[in-house]
C-alpha positions in Angstrom: -3.2 -105.3 -108.9 0.3 -106.5 -109.6 3.2 -104.3 -108.8 5.6 -103.4 -111.5 9.2 -104.4 -111.1 11.5 -101.8 -109.6 14.6 -101.1 -111.7 17.6 -99.9 -109.7 19.6 -97.2 -111.3 23.0 -98.7 -112.2 26.0 -96.6 -111.2 28.2 -95.4 -114.0 31.1 -97.8 -114.8 33.7 -95.2 -113.7 32.4 -95.2 -110.1 32.5 -99.0 -110.0 36.1 -98.9 -111.3 37.0 -96.2 -108.8 35.5 -98.2 -105.9 37.3 -101.4 -106.9 40.6 -99.5 -107.2 40.2 -97.9 -103.8 39.7 -101.2 -102.0 42.5 -102.7 -104.0 44.8 -100.0 -102.7 43.6 -100.6 -99.1 44.4 -104.3 -99.4 47.9 -103.6 -100.9 48.6 -101.0 -98.1 47.6 -103.5 -95.3 49.7 -106.2 -96.9 52.7 -103.9 -97.1 52.3 -102.9 -93.5 52.1 -106.5 -92.4 55.2 -107.3 -94.5 57.1 -104.4 -92.9 56.1 -105.5 -89.4 57.1 -109.1 -90.1 60.5 -108.1 -91.3 61.1 -106.1 -88.2 60.2 -109.0 -86.0 62.6 -111.2 -88.0 65.4 -108.8 -87.1 64.3 -108.7 -83.4 62.9 -112.2 -82.8 60.7 -112.6 -79.8 59.8 -115.8 -78.0 57.3 -117.9 -79.9 55.5 -119.2 -76.8 51.7 -118.8 -76.9 50.8 -116.1 -74.4 48.4 -113.3 -73.8 48.4 -109.7 -74.8 49.9 -108.6 -71.5 53.3 -109.8 -72.7 53.0 -107.5 -75.7 53.0 -104.5 -73.2 56.8 -105.0 -73.0 57.0 -103.6 -76.6 55.6 -100.2 -75.5 57.6 -97.1 -74.8 58.1 -97.9 -71.1 59.0 -101.6 -71.6 55.8 -102.8 -69.9 56.4 -100.7 -66.7 54.3 -97.7 -65.8 57.3 -95.4 -65.7 61.1 -95.3 -66.4 63.3 -93.1 -64.3 66.9 -92.3 -64.9 69.1 -91.0 -61.9 71.5 -88.5 -63.3 73.5 -85.5 -62.0 72.2 -82.4 -63.9 75.8 -81.3 -64.8 76.6 -84.6 -66.5 75.2 -83.4 -69.8 77.3 -85.9 -71.7 75.6 -88.8 -70.0 72.2 -87.2 -70.2 72.5 -86.5 -73.9 73.8 -90.0 -74.6 70.9 -91.6 -72.7 68.4 -89.4 -74.4 69.6 -90.5 -77.9 70.0 -94.1 -77.0 66.4 -94.1 -75.7 65.1 -92.2 -78.7 66.5 -94.7 -81.2 65.1 -97.5 -79.1 61.6 -96.0 -78.9 61.8 -95.7 -75.1 60.4 -92.8 -73.0 61.8 -91.9 -69.6 62.1 -89.1 -67.1 65.2 -87.8 -65.2 65.5 -87.8 -61.4 68.4 -85.5 -60.4 71.4 -87.1 -58.9 72.6 -85.8 -55.5 76.0 -84.7 -54.3 76.6 -86.3 -50.9 78.0 -83.1 -49.4 74.5 -81.5 -49.8 72.8 -84.2 -47.7 72.3 -83.0 -44.2 73.5 -85.3 -41.4 70.2 -85.0 -39.6 68.4 -86.7 -42.6 70.6 -89.8 -42.4 69.0 -92.9 -40.9 70.7 -94.8 -38.0 73.7 -97.0 -38.8 77.5 -96.9 -39.0 77.8 -94.6 -42.0 80.8 -92.5 -41.1 83.1 -94.6 -43.3 81.0 -93.9 -46.4 82.3 -91.3 -48.9 80.2 -88.3 -49.8 79.8 -89.9 -53.3 78.2 -93.0 -51.8 75.9 -90.9 -49.7 74.9 -89.0 -52.8 74.3 -92.2 -54.8 72.1 -93.6 -52.0 70.0 -90.5 -51.8 69.7 -90.1 -55.6 68.4 -93.7 -56.0 66.0 -93.3 -53.0 64.6 -90.1 -54.5 63.6 -92.2 -57.6 62.1 -94.8 -55.3 60.3 -92.1 -53.4 58.8 -90.8 -56.6 57.4 -94.2 -57.4 55.7 -94.4 -54.0 54.5 -90.7 -54.0 53.0 -90.9 -57.5 51.7 -94.4 -56.9 53.2 -96.0 -60.0 52.3 -99.6 -60.2 55.9 -100.3 -61.3 58.9 -98.4 -62.6 62.3 -99.1 -64.1 65.1 -97.2 -62.4 68.4 -96.8 -64.3 71.7 -95.0 -64.0 72.6 -92.6 -66.8 75.4 -94.7 -68.3 73.2 -97.8 -68.9 73.4 -99.5 -72.3 71.5 -102.4 -73.8 71.2 -104.6 -76.8 69.3 -103.4 -79.9 67.1 -106.4 -79.3 66.1 -105.3 -75.7 62.3 -105.6 -76.0 62.1 -109.2 -77.2 64.8 -110.1 -74.6 62.7 -108.6 -71.8 59.7 -110.5 -73.1 61.8 -113.7 -72.9 62.7 -112.8 -69.3 59.1 -112.1 -68.4 57.9 -115.5 -69.8 60.7 -117.3 -68.0 60.1 -115.6 -64.6 56.3 -116.1 -64.9 56.9 -119.8 -65.3 59.4 -120.4 -62.5 57.4 -118.2 -60.1 54.4 -120.4 -60.6 56.2 -123.7 -60.3 57.5 -123.5 -56.7 59.4 -126.8 -56.8 61.1 -126.2 -60.1 64.8 -127.0 -60.2 65.6 -126.1 -63.8 63.2 -125.2 -66.6 64.1 -125.1 -70.3 63.0 -121.9 -72.0 62.0 -123.8 -75.1 59.7 -126.0 -73.1 58.3 -123.8 -70.4 55.2 -125.3 -68.7 51.8 -123.9 -69.4 50.9 -121.7 -66.5 48.4 -119.0 -65.7 49.6 -115.7 -67.3 50.0 -112.7 -65.0 47.2 -110.1 -64.7 48.8 -107.0 -63.3 52.2 -106.8 -65.0 53.8 -108.7 -67.9 56.6 -109.5 -65.5 54.4 -111.3 -63.0 52.1 -110.6 -60.2 54.4 -111.3 -57.2 57.7 -109.5 -57.2 59.4 -106.6 -55.4 62.5 -105.9 -57.5 63.8 -107.2 -60.8 67.6 -107.0 -61.0 68.1 -106.5 -64.7 71.3 -104.5 -65.0 74.3 -105.2 -62.8 78.0 -106.0 -62.6 77.6 -109.7 -62.0 75.8 -112.2 -59.8 76.1 -115.8 -58.7 73.8 -118.6 -59.9 71.6 -120.5 -57.4 70.9 -124.2 -57.7 67.1 -123.9 -57.9 64.4 -121.8 -59.5 66.2 -121.4 -62.9 64.9 -121.0 -66.4 67.7 -121.8 -69.0 67.6 -120.2 -72.4 69.9 -122.0 -74.7 71.2 -120.6 -78.0 70.3 -117.0 -77.2 72.2 -115.3 -80.0 72.3 -112.0 -78.1 74.7 -113.6 -75.5 78.4 -113.5 -76.2 80.5 -116.7 -76.1 81.5 -117.6 -72.6 85.1 -116.3 -72.9 83.7 -112.8 -73.5 81.5 -112.7 -70.4 82.8 -110.4 -67.6 81.7 -109.1 -64.2 83.0 -106.3 -62.0 86.0 -108.5 -61.2 87.6 -108.8 -64.7 89.6 -111.8 -63.6 86.6 -113.8 -62.3 85.4 -116.8 -64.2 81.7 -116.4 -65.2 79.2 -118.6 -63.4 78.0 -119.6 -66.9 81.4 -121.2 -67.8 79.9 -124.7 -67.2 77.0 -124.0 -69.6 77.0 -124.2 -73.4 77.9 -120.9 -75.3 75.0 -118.4 -75.7 73.2 -119.4 -72.6 71.1 -116.9 -70.5 69.7 -117.8 -67.1 66.7 -116.3 -65.4 66.5 -117.0 -61.7 63.7 -116.7 -59.2 65.9 -115.0 -56.7 69.1 -112.9 -57.6 72.1 -114.2 -55.7 75.0 -112.0 -54.6 74.3 -109.2 -57.2 76.7 -106.3 -57.5 75.8 -102.8 -58.8 72.4 -101.2 -59.0 72.7 -100.1 -62.6 69.2 -101.0 -63.7 66.4 -102.5 -61.7 62.6 -102.5 -61.7 60.5 -101.9 -58.7 56.9 -102.7 -58.0 54.7 -100.4 -55.9 54.8 -103.0 -53.1 58.5 -103.2 -53.3 59.1 -99.5 -53.5 57.2 -98.8 -50.3 59.1 -101.4 -48.4 62.4 -100.4 -49.9 61.9 -96.7 -49.1 61.0 -97.6 -45.5 64.0 -99.8 -45.0 66.8 -98.0 -46.7 65.8 -94.4 -46.1 64.4 -94.5 -42.6 65.8 -97.6 -40.9 69.5 -98.0 -41.6 72.5 -96.7 -43.7 75.7 -98.6 -43.3 76.9 -99.6 -46.8 76.9 -98.4 -50.4 73.4 -98.5 -51.9 73.9 -101.6 -54.0 75.2 -103.6 -51.1 72.2 -102.6 -49.0 69.9 -103.3 -51.9 71.3 -106.9 -52.1 70.9 -107.4 -48.3 67.3 -106.1 -48.5 66.5 -108.6 -51.3 68.2 -111.5 -49.5 66.9 -110.6 -46.0 70.4 -110.6 -44.7 69.9 -107.2 -43.1 67.7 -108.5 -40.4 64.5 -108.0 -42.3 62.4 -110.4 -44.3 63.6 -111.5 -47.7 62.1 -109.9 -50.7 61.2 -111.2 -54.1 64.0 -110.1 -56.4 64.4 -112.2 -59.6 67.6 -111.8 -61.6 69.2 -112.6 -64.9 72.7 -113.6 -66.1 74.2 -112.3 -68.3 72.6 -109.0 -67.5 70.3 -107.2 -69.9 71.9 -103.9 -69.2 75.5 -103.0 -68.6 77.7 -99.9 -68.2 78.7 -98.0 -71.3 82.3 -96.9 -71.2 83.5 -94.3 -73.7 87.0 -94.0 -75.2 89.5 -91.7 -73.4 90.2 -91.1 -69.7 88.6 -93.6 -67.3 88.0 -90.8 -64.8 84.7 -90.0 -66.6 83.4 -93.5 -65.9 82.2 -92.8 -62.4 81.1 -90.0 -60.1 81.5 -92.3 -57.1 84.9 -94.0 -57.5 88.3 -92.4 -57.2 89.7 -90.8 -60.4 91.4 -93.3 -62.7 94.4 -92.0 -64.7 94.2 -94.9 -67.2 93.1 -94.3 -70.8 90.6 -96.5 -72.7 91.5 -97.0 -76.3 88.0 -97.5 -77.6 84.5 -97.4 -76.3 82.9 -100.6 -75.0 80.0 -102.1 -73.1 80.7 -105.4 -71.4 78.4 -108.4 -72.2 76.3 -106.7 -74.8 76.7 -107.8 -78.4 74.6 -105.3 -80.4 75.2 -102.3 -78.1 72.8 -99.4 -78.8 75.5 -96.9 -77.7 78.1 -98.4 -80.1 75.6 -98.6 -82.9 74.0 -95.2 -82.3 75.2 -93.6 -85.5 74.0 -96.5 -87.6 70.6 -96.4 -85.9 70.3 -92.7 -86.5 71.0 -93.3 -90.2 68.5 -96.2 -90.4 71.3 -98.7 -91.0 70.6 -102.2 -89.6 73.9 -104.1 -90.2 74.8 -103.6 -86.5 78.4 -103.9 -85.2 78.8 -107.0 -83.0 81.2 -106.3 -80.1 81.7 -110.0 -79.5 81.5 -112.0 -82.8 81.5 -115.8 -82.5 84.8 -117.6 -82.9 85.2 -118.8 -86.5 
């Protein structure tokens, strides 16, 4: 007995047309999204090195760290609001750690050391930073970025941090390297625990200047986010930058930070945080916090040296608003001078100086240090 053919019922033409139209819209939508993403990447170019997804973690809201903490006096609402807006337009999330007034720190809580010469403001700064470090340890964060509340950065921060991570991962895995070229970094094993590498204690990313060592360097030529050499400044305005002998627009990542000044922005690993809290909170207090931090990194305080990579020019610097310079610091003595216009040294497309444009969605950013014609 032969079976009769089965005739499938054909869907009405209008359903076919609707289905085709639906999938067509999906294709157009995905293409539009891809185009928008590509345009964004063109504005903020990242390194083109082949890597793994772990480096893409730097583009998340905590810059590839588990947590971002900002040390800030609660009454400095001007600084807090400025940092909140700068972070919001940069798609960065952070939490505040209250700064400390030195006169509220009990003498019995201070570690040994000759600290009688330190001003109350220095004592407060020391304790405020260590409260942030203590939170990293107590909450067992794998890593954290700690910043002061006047920090500023380039609009292109995330791809710049990715370049830093690629550079440090390379020089950390090539022990005998003298100088590596960023555009020709060797193929090395990518990190597994953090996009910034598997072996570091502290990353000194924001500061007031540092020296350059002779070994363990990764040189990034033609970094368009770096001002020309004549515009580069450190805490000593009259000092010639260590990059003066390099071509314009050069940034250097170093395996070990050398003579850094200021603790504006640094990242800390859980391993580093535990050692740092032990050393600087319980063992000795004899200098301002950033000086002790430098000694801790270098091992010049009588302890072992720690792994503290650095970068020059820095990726973060101090924002300075127009008006009285007294508002610049809660540590230094009052300064009667007046600043004519706001500024952030060493940062070309400053987020703080472009904040209004970013809030309006305008992308023709103001360049503080345009190239010489």
